[in-house]
FIDO-215896 format. One record per residue: residue in one letter; z, x, y of N, C-alpha, C in turn. Coordinates in steps of 0.2 Angstrom, whole numbers, padded with zeros to 4 digits, always signed. Atoms other than C-alpha are relative to their C-alpha. Example, Ala and Ser with C-alpha at 12.3 -4.5 7.8 and 13.67 -1.06 7.14 Angstrom:
BEGIN
A+0000+0004-0006+0039+0062-0022+0000+0004+0006 S-0001-0004-0006+0036+0068-0005+0003-0004+0005 
//
This chain:
BEGIN
M+0003-0007-0003-0501-0474-0209-0005+0002-0006 Q+0005-0003+0004-0517-0467-0217+0001+0008-0002 E-0002-0006+0001-0513-0451-0226-0006+0004+0000 V+0007-0004+0000-0526-0438-0222+0002+0007+0000 G-0001-0007+0000-0526-0419-0224+0007+0001-0004 K-0007-0002+0003-0509-0410-0228+0005+0001+0005 I-0006-0002-0005-0492-0407-0220+0002+0007-0001 W-0003-0007+0000-0486-0390-0216+0007+0000-0001 M-0008+0000+0001-0468-0387-0224+0001+0007-0001 N-0003-0006+0001-0460-0371-0221-0005+0006-0003 G+0005-0005+0001-0476-0360-0222-0005-0002-0004 K+0005+0002+0004-0486-0370-0234-0003-0007+0002 L+0004+0007-0001-0498-0385-0233+0000-0002-0007 V-0001+0003+0006-0494-0397-0245-0003-0007+0000 P+0003+0006+0000-0502-0414-0250+0005-0004+0003 F-0004+0005-0003-0496-0429-0239+0006-0003-0004 K-0006+0003+0004-0487-0437-0253+0005+0004-0004 D-0005-0006+0003-0478-0421-0259+0005+0002+0006 A-0004-0003-0006-0470-0418-0241+0006-0005-0001 K-0007+0004+0000-0452-0424-0246+0006+0004+0001 V-0007-0004+0000-0434-0419-0243+0004-0004-0004 H-0005+0004+0004-0419-0422-0252+0004-0005+0003 V-0004+0005-0004-0408-0437-0249+0006+0002+0003 L-0007-0004-0003-0393-0425-0245-0002+0004+0006 T+0001-0004-0005-0403-0417-0232+0005-0002+0007 H-0005+0001-0005-0391-0414-0217-0002-0004+0005 A+0002+0003-0006-0402-0421-0203+0000-0007-0002 L-0001+0007+0002-0403-0438-0213+0006-0003+0002 H-0007+0003+0000-0385-0440-0212+0003+0001+0007 Y-0004-0002-0006-0380-0432-0195-0005+0001+0007 S+0006+0000-0005-0397-0433-0184+0000+0008+0003 T+0001-0006-0003-0397-0414-0183-0007+0002-0001 S+0006-0002+0000-0415-0413-0180-0003+0000+0007 I+0003+0001-0006-0427-0410-0165-0007+0001-0002 F+0006+0001+0001-0445-0412-0163-0005+0000+0006 E+0005+0001-0006-0461-0413-0152-0005-0005-0002 G+0006+0004+0001-0475-0425-0150-0006+0003+0004 I+0006-0003-0003-0492-0417-0146-0006-0004-0001 R+0007+0004+0001-0510-0424-0144-0005+0005+0000 C+0006-0004+0000-0526-0417-0149-0005-0005+0002 Y+0005+0004-0003-0541-0424-0140-0007+0002-0003 N+0006-0001+0002-0559-0425-0145-0005+0001+0006 T+0004-0002-0007-0568-0416-0130-0007+0000-0003 S+0007-0002+0001-0586-0413-0128-0002+0006-0004 K+0000-0006+0002-0584-0396-0133+0003+0001-0008 S-0003+0001+0007-0572-0398-0149+0006-0003+0001 S-0007+0002+0000-0555-0404-0153+0004+0005+0004 A-0004-0004-0005-0542-0398-0141+0006-0003+0000 I-0007+0001+0000-0523-0397-0142+0002+0000+0007 F-0002+0001-0007-0515-0403-0125+0006+0005+0001 R-0006-0003-0002-0503-0391-0118+0005+0004-0006 L-0004-0003+0005-0498-0382-0134+0005+0004+0001 P-0005-0005-0001-0489-0367-0128+0007-0003+0003 E-0005+0004-0003-0478-0379-0117+0004-0004-0005 H-0003+0004+0006-0474-0390-0132+0004+0005-0005 V-0004-0005+0005-0469-0375-0143+0006+0003+0004 D-0005-0003-0004-0459-0367-0129+0007-0006+0000 R-0006+0005+0000-0449-0384-0128+0003-0002-0006 L-0002+0000+0007-0448-0385-0147+0006+0005+0000 F-0004-0006+0001-0439-0368-0147+0007-0001+0005 K-0006+0001-0004-0428-0373-0132+0005-0004-0003 S-0004+0005+0003-0422-0388-0141+0004+0002-0006 A-0003-0004+0005-0419-0377-0156+0006+0004+0001 K-0005-0004-0003-0408-0366-0146+0006-0004+0002 L-0006+0004-0002-0398-0380-0139+0004-0003-0005 Y-0003+0004+0006-0394-0386-0157+0002+0006-0004 S-0003-0005+0004-0389-0368-0163-0004+0001-0007 M+0005+0001+0006-0405-0369-0175-0003+0008+0000 K+0002-0006+0001-0410-0352-0181-0007+0000-0003 M+0007+0002+0002-0429-0353-0182-0002+0006-0005 Q+0003-0006+0004-0437-0343-0197-0007+0001+0002 F+0008-0001-0001-0454-0344-0189+0000+0002+0008 S+0001-0002-0007-0460-0336-0172-0004-0006+0004 K+0004+0004-0003-0468-0346-0158-0007+0000-0002 K+0007+0000+0002-0485-0339-0163-0001-0003-0007 E+0000+0003+0007-0482-0344-0181+0000-0008+0000 I+0000+0006-0001-0478-0361-0176-0007-0003+0003 S+0006+0002-0003-0493-0363-0165-0006+0001-0004 D+0006-0001+0005-0505-0356-0178+0001-0005-0006 A-0002+0005+0006-0497-0368-0191-0002-0007+0003 I+0002+0007-0003-0500-0383-0179-0008+0000+0001 I+0006+0000+0000-0518-0378-0177-0003-0001-0007 K+0001+0000+0008-0519-0375-0196+0000-0007-0003 T-0001+0007+0003-0513-0392-0199-0005-0005+0003 V+0006+0003-0002-0525-0400-0188-0006+0000-0003 I+0007-0002+0003-0540-0392-0195+0000-0003-0007 A-0001+0002+0007-0533-0397-0213-0001-0007+0000 S+0000+0008+0000-0532-0416-0207-0008-0002+0000 G+0007+0001-0001-0551-0416-0203-0001-0006+0005 L+0001+0004-0006-0547-0427-0188-0002+0003+0006 K+0003-0003-0006-0556-0425-0172+0006-0001+0006 E-0004+0001-0006-0542-0433-0162+0007-0003-0004 C-0006+0002+0004-0523-0435-0168+0005+0001+0004 Y-0005-0001-0003-0506-0435-0164+0004+0005-0005 I-0003-0006+0004-0495-0420-0170+0007-0001+0000 R-0008+0002+0000-0476-0421-0175+0003+0007-0004 P-0004-0006+0002-0468-0403-0177+0008-0003+0000 L-0007+0003+0001-0450-0407-0184+0004+0006-0002 V-0005-0006+0002-0436-0394-0186+0007-0004-0001 Y-0005+0003+0002-0421-0399-0195+0005+0004-0005 Y-0005-0002+0005-0405-0394-0205-0001-0003-0006 G+0003+0004+0006-0410-0396-0223+0006-0001-0005 Y-0006+0002+0005-0401-0399-0239+0003+0007-0002 G-0004-0005+0002-0387-0387-0244+0008-0003-0001 T-0007+0003-0001-0369-0391-0238+0000-0006+0003 M-0001+0006-0004-0364-0408-0234+0007+0000+0004 G-0006+0000-0005-0351-0411-0220-0003+0000+0006 L+0002+0001-0007-0352-0412-0201-0003+0007+0002 T+0002-0007-0002-0355-0393-0199-0006+0001-0003 P+0007-0001+0003-0374-0390-0201-0002+0008-0001 T+0003-0006-0002-0375-0372-0197+0000+0006-0007 Q+0001-0003+0006-0373-0366-0216-0006-0001-0004 N+0005+0002+0003-0389-0375-0220-0006+0003+0002 K+0007-0003-0003-0406-0368-0219-0003-0005+0004 V+0004+0003-0005-0417-0373-0204-0007-0001-0003 D+0007+0000+0003-0433-0381-0211-0004-0002+0005 V+0005+0001-0005-0449-0384-0202-0005-0004-0003 S+0007+0004+0003-0464-0397-0205-0004-0001+0006 I+0005+0002-0004-0479-0401-0196-0004-0005-0003 A+0005+0004+0003-0489-0417-0199-0004-0003+0006 C+0004+0004-0004-0503-0426-0190-0003-0006-0003 W+0002+0006+0002-0510-0443-0191-0005-0002+0005 E+0004+0003-0004-0524-0453-0183+0004-0004+0006 W-0005+0003-0005-0518-0459-0167-0003-0007+0002 K+0001+0007-0003-0518-0478-0162+0003-0002+0006 M-0003+0001-0007-0514-0485-0145+0007-0004-0001 G-0007+0004+0002-0501-0497-0153+0004-0002+0006 E-0005+0002-0004-0486-0500-0142-0003+0002+0008 S+0003-0002-0006-0496-0492-0126-0005-0004+0003 K+0006+0004-0002-0510-0504-0126+0001-0005+0006 A-0001+0004-0006-0502-0516-0113-0001+0004+0006 G+0000-0004-0006-0499-0503-0101-0007+0003+0002 K+0007-0004-0002-0517-0496-0102-0005-0005+0003 F+0005+0005-0002-0525-0513-0098+0003-0005+0004 S-0002+0004-0004-0516-0527-0092+0007+0001+0003 G-0006-0002-0003-0499-0519-0087+0005-0002-0005 A-0006+0002+0004-0483-0518-0097+0005-0004+0002 K-0005+0004-0003-0469-0530-0095+0007+0004-0003 C-0006-0003+0001-0452-0521-0095+0007-0003+0001 K-0007+0003-0001-0434-0526-0097+0005+0006+0002 V-0006-0005-0001-0420-0516-0089+0005+0000-0005 S-0004+0000+0006-0409-0512-0104+0008-0002+0001 S-0008+0001+0000-0391-0517-0107+0004+0007-0003 W-0002-0006+0002-0390-0501-0116+0000+0006+0005 I+0000-0007-0005-0384-0485-0105-0004+0006-0003 K+0003-0006+0002-0394-0470-0106+0006+0005-0001 I-0005-0007+0001-0383-0455-0113-0002+0005+0004 D+0002-0005-0005-0381-0441-0103+0002+0007-0003 S-0002-0008+0002-0378-0421-0104+0007+0000-0001 R-0006-0001+0002-0360-0424-0105+0002-0001-0007 S-0001+0002+0008-0362-0431-0123-0004+0005-0004 Q+0004-0004+0004-0376-0420-0129-0006+0002+0005 P+0005-0003-0004-0390-0409-0122-0007-0004+0001 M+0006+0005-0001-0403-0421-0114-0006+0004+0001 Q+0006-0003+0000-0416-0408-0112-0002+0003-0006 A+0002-0001+0007-0417-0406-0131-0003-0006-0002 K+0004+0006+0004-0430-0417-0139+0003-0001-0006 A-0005+0000+0006-0417-0422-0152-0001-0007-0002 A+0000+0006+0003-0418-0436-0164+0006-0004+0001 S-0005+0004-0001-0401-0441-0160-0001-0003+0007 N+0001+0004-0006-0406-0445-0142-0004-0007-0001 Y+0004+0006+0001-0418-0457-0149+0002-0006-0004 A-0003+0006+0003-0406-0468-0158+0002-0005+0006 N-0002+0003-0007-0400-0473-0140-0007-0004+0002 A+0007+0002-0003-0419-0476-0135-0002-0006-0005 A+0003+0005+0005-0423-0486-0151+0004-0007+0001 L-0003+0006-0002-0409-0499-0147-0003-0003+0006 A+0002+0003-0006-0415-0501-0130-0007-0004-0001 R+0006+0003+0002-0433-0503-0137+0000-0006-0004 M+0000+0006+0004-0429-0515-0150+0003-0007+0004 E-0004+0005-0005-0418-0525-0137-0006-0004+0005 A+0005+0003-0004-0433-0527-0125-0006-0004-0005 L+0006+0004+0005-0446-0532-0140+0003-0006-0002 D-0002+0005+0002-0434-0544-0146+0001-0006+0005 N+0000+0005-0005-0433-0552-0129-0007-0002+0003 G+0007+0003-0002-0452-0554-0127-0003+0006+0005 Y+0002-0004-0004-0455-0538-0117-0004+0006-0004 D+0004-0006+0003-0466-0522-0121+0004+0006+0000 E-0005-0006-0001-0453-0508-0116+0006-0001+0004 A-0006+0001-0002-0436-0505-0110-0001+0006+0006 I-0001-0005-0005-0431-0496-0094+0008+0002+0000 M-0008-0002+0000-0413-0486-0095+0002+0002+0006 L-0003-0003-0005-0401-0483-0082+0005+0004-0003 N-0005-0005+0002-0389-0469-0082+0007-0004+0002 N-0007+0002-0001-0370-0471-0081+0002-0002+0007 Q-0002+0001-0006-0370-0472-0063-0006-0006+0004 G+0004+0005-0002-0383-0486-0062-0007+0002+0003 K+0007-0002-0004-0398-0476-0056-0005+0000-0006 I+0005+0000+0005-0415-0476-0065-0001+0007-0004 A+0001-0007+0003-0416-0463-0079-0007+0000-0003 E+0007-0001+0003-0432-0466-0089-0001-0006-0004 G+0000+0006+0004-0440-0479-0101+0003+0003-0007 S-0002-0001+0006-0436-0479-0119-0003+0007-0003 A+0004-0007+0002-0449-0464-0122-0004+0002+0004 E+0004-0003-0005-0457-0461-0106+0004+0001+0007 N-0002+0000-0007-0454-0455-0089-0003-0005+0005 I+0003+0006-0004-0456-0467-0074-0001+0002+0007 F+0001-0001-0007-0463-0467-0057-0002-0006+0003 I+0002+0005-0004-0464-0479-0043-0005+0002+0006 V+0004-0001-0007-0476-0481-0028+0001-0005+0005 K-0002+0004-0006-0470-0488-0012-0004+0002+0007 D+0003-0002-0006-0481-0488+0004-0005+0007-0001 G+0005-0006+0002-0493-0475-0005+0004+0006-0002 I-0005-0005+0001-0478-0464-0008+0002+0000-0008 I-0002+0001+0008-0476-0459-0027+0007+0003+0000 Q-0006-0002+0001-0458-0456-0032+0002+0000-0007 T-0002+0000+0007-0449-0452-0048+0007+0003+0000 P-0006-0003+0001-0431-0449-0054+0000+0007-0001 P-0002-0007+0001-0424-0431-0054+0001+0001-0007 L-0002-0001+0007-0421-0424-0072+0007-0001+0000 S-0007+0002+0000-0403-0425-0067+0002-0006-0001 A-0003+0008+0002-0403-0444-0069+0000-0001-0007 G+0000+0001+0007-0405-0441-0087-0006-0001-0003 G+0007+0000+0003-0424-0441-0091-0001+0007-0004 L+0002-0006+0004-0432-0429-0103-0005+0004+0004 E+0005-0004-0004-0442-0415-0094-0006+0000-0004 G+0006+0002+0004-0458-0423-0100-0005+0005+0002 I+0006-0004-0001-0474-0412-0102-0005-0004+0003 T+0005+0004-0004-0485-0427-0097+0003-0002+0007 R-0004+0001-0007-0473-0430-0082-0002+0006+0005 D+0001-0005-0003-0475-0412-0077-0008+0001+0002 S+0007+0000+0000-0495-0413-0080-0002-0005+0006 V+0003+0006-0005-0497-0429-0069+0003+0002+0006 I-0003-0003-0007-0486-0421-0055-0005+0005+0003 Q+0004-0005-0002-0497-0406-0055-0007-0002+0002 V+0007+0003-0001-0514-0417-0056+0001-0003+0008 I-0001+0004-0007-0507-0427-0040+0000+0006+0005 E+0000-0005-0005-0503-0411-0031-0007+0005+0001 Q+0007-0004+0000-0520-0403-0035-0004-0005+0003 N+0004+0006-0004-0528-0419-0028+0002-0001+0007 G-0003+0000-0006-0519-0417-0012+0005-0005+0001 G-0006+0004-0001-0505-0428-0015+0007+0003-0001 F-0005-0002+0002-0487-0426-0018+0005-0005-0003 V-0005+0005+0004-0472-0433-0028+0007+0001+0003 I-0007-0001-0002-0454-0436-0021+0004-0002-0006 E-0006+0000+0005-0440-0433-0034+0006-0003+0004 R-0006+0002-0003-0425-0444-0029+0003-0005-0005 D-0003+0006+0004-0412-0456-0037-0003-0007+0002 L+0003+0006-0001-0420-0472-0039+0005-0007-0003 E-0004+0006+0002-0410-0489-0039-0004-0006-0003 R+0004+0006+0003-0414-0505-0048-0005-0004+0004 D+0003+0004-0006-0419-0513-0032-0007+0004+0001 D+0007-0004-0001-0433-0499-0030-0005-0002-0005 L+0005+0002+0004-0441-0505-0045-0003-0007+0001 Y+0002+0007-0002-0442-0523-0040-0004+0000+0007 S+0004+0000-0007-0448-0519-0022-0006+0005-0001 A+0006-0004+0000-0462-0507-0028-0006-0003+0000 D+0007+0003-0001-0480-0509-0025-0003+0001-0007 E+0003-0001+0006-0484-0501-0041+0005+0004-0005 I-0005-0004+0005-0474-0493-0057-0005+0002-0005 F+0003-0002+0006-0481-0482-0070+0004+0005-0003 M-0003-0003+0005-0475-0473-0085-0003+0006-0002 T+0003-0005+0003-0479-0456-0092+0003+0002-0007 G-0002-0003+0006-0478-0448-0110-0005+0002-0004 T+0005-0003+0005-0487-0440-0124-0004-0005-0003 A+0003+0006+0003-0490-0456-0132-0003-0005+0005 A+0002+0005-0005-0491-0467-0117-0006+0003+0005 E+0005-0003-0004-0502-0455-0107+0003-0003+0007 V-0002+0003-0006-0502-0465-0090+0000-0007-0001 K+0001+0008+0001-0497-0484-0092+0003-0003+0005 S-0002+0004-0006-0495-0497-0079+0006-0005-0003 V-0007+0005+0002-0479-0507-0078-0002-0006+0006 T+0001+0005-0005-0483-0524-0069+0006-0006+0000 Q-0005+0005+0000-0467-0534-0073+0006+0003-0002 I-0006-0001+0003-0449-0530-0074+0005-0006+0001 D-0005+0006+0001-0436-0542-0080-0005-0006+0002 K+0005+0006-0002-0444-0559-0072-0003+0002+0006 V+0003-0001-0007-0450-0549-0056-0007+0003-0001 K+0007-0002+0000-0469-0547-0054+0001+0007+0005 I+0001-0006-0005-0473-0529-0047-0006+0000+0003 G+0006+0000-0005-0485-0528-0032-0003-0007-0001 S+0004+0006+0001-0499-0540-0036+0001-0003-0007 G-0001+0003+0006-0494-0542-0054-0006+0003-0005 K+0005-0003+0004-0509-0531-0059+0000+0007+0001 M-0001-0007+0000-0512-0513-0062-0003+0003+0007 G+0000-0002-0007-0512-0504-0045-0006+0005+0001 K+0005-0005-0001-0526-0493-0038+0002+0008-0001 I-0002-0007+0001-0515-0477-0038+0000+0001-0008 T+0000+0000+0007-0511-0480-0056-0006+0001-0004 Q+0007+0000+0003-0529-0484-0061-0003+0008+0001 A+0004-0006-0002-0535-0468-0052+0004+0006-0005 L-0004-0005+0004-0521-0457-0062-0003+0000-0007 Q+0003+0000+0007-0527-0464-0078-0006+0003-0001 K+0006-0004+0001-0544-0458-0075+0001+0007+0001 S+0000-0007-0001-0539-0441-0068+0003+0003-0006 F-0004-0003+0006-0527-0438-0083-0005+0000-0006 S+0005+0000+0005-0540-0443-0095-0005+0005+0001 D+0005-0005-0001-0553-0432-0087+0004+0008-0003 V-0004-0005+0001-0539-0418-0089-0001+0001-0008 T-0001+0000+0008-0536-0421-0108-0007+0001-0003 L+0007+0000+0004-0555-0423-0112-0004+0007+0003 G+0003-0006-0001-0559-0406-0103-0006-0001+0005 K+0005+0001-0006-0569-0414-0089+0002+0003+0007 D-0003-0002-0006-0558-0407-0075+0001+0008-0001 E+0000-0007+0001-0562-0387-0075+0007+0003+0003 R-0006-0003-0003-0546-0384-0065+0006+0000-0005 F-0006+0000+0005-0535-0388-0080-0002+0002-0007 L+0002-0002+0007-0545-0381-0094+0004+0004-0004 S-0005-0005+0003-0531-0368-0097+0005-0005-0004 W-0005+0004+0003-0520-0383-0103-0003-0002-0007 L+0003+0002+0006-0532-0386-0118-0001+0006-0005 T+0001-0006+0005-0531-0375-0135-0005-0003-0005 F+0005+0003+0004-0548-0378-0143+0001+0002-0007 V-0001-0001+0008-0548-0380-0162-0006+0002-0003 
//
């Protein structure tokens, strides 16, 4: 990672190399942290942060679900995100606000510890999403079951949720795939390791309901709204593993992934084995939205 600009920590911008935490920070031991992933795009007008208010709202919702008493308001966090992006000097970047129980008392109960906040941003590189943007990603149905809301709040974007997802991702990569698809404890499709999932069958776009265990993705919501504004619709229903194998197209959505195509699951070729027309069109439509080319969605951009 290239160290550019500064990192915002508890109200102050500090040099990248000085953004440190104590080894006895509670979150390091017990996964008591929540976070967001936000994108800033280089539009023809200026750099613009995508759906900043919605991301900040979700950050505060996650904090509430983990009994975290935020020392900053939503406006202060939003302003700090903008300030950090400006300090980076990057026209396009990935932004990571992180809220965590810090150093103080050790033991399982975190609430005596201060809630710390940091905001970092770095140059965005396509990385693991590259296959889904061009040739189509190859996915493996994971042997790891998606944890559910009986264990912990799934609508919190919490670090602890991603330990489960990381196991699935590593298993997929170790077996020669690009990504994992996770089932819930009823055997229904939940989501990818870090993306929501959609299928297309006979021209109808379908996606699992949030009750299946997936995160309430902001990109998921964005894509659904784009589809509806373009005259289409999305059906939310429980999806079986069979639905994946028999789909004409499959795509995934997420802040990092944006809209990425899936052309193989396990050993089964999806549709023609190439990116489908609906997925390709959605990639273009979503790109137009994030770059400010679609005036219907300009309110989603916070220009820096």
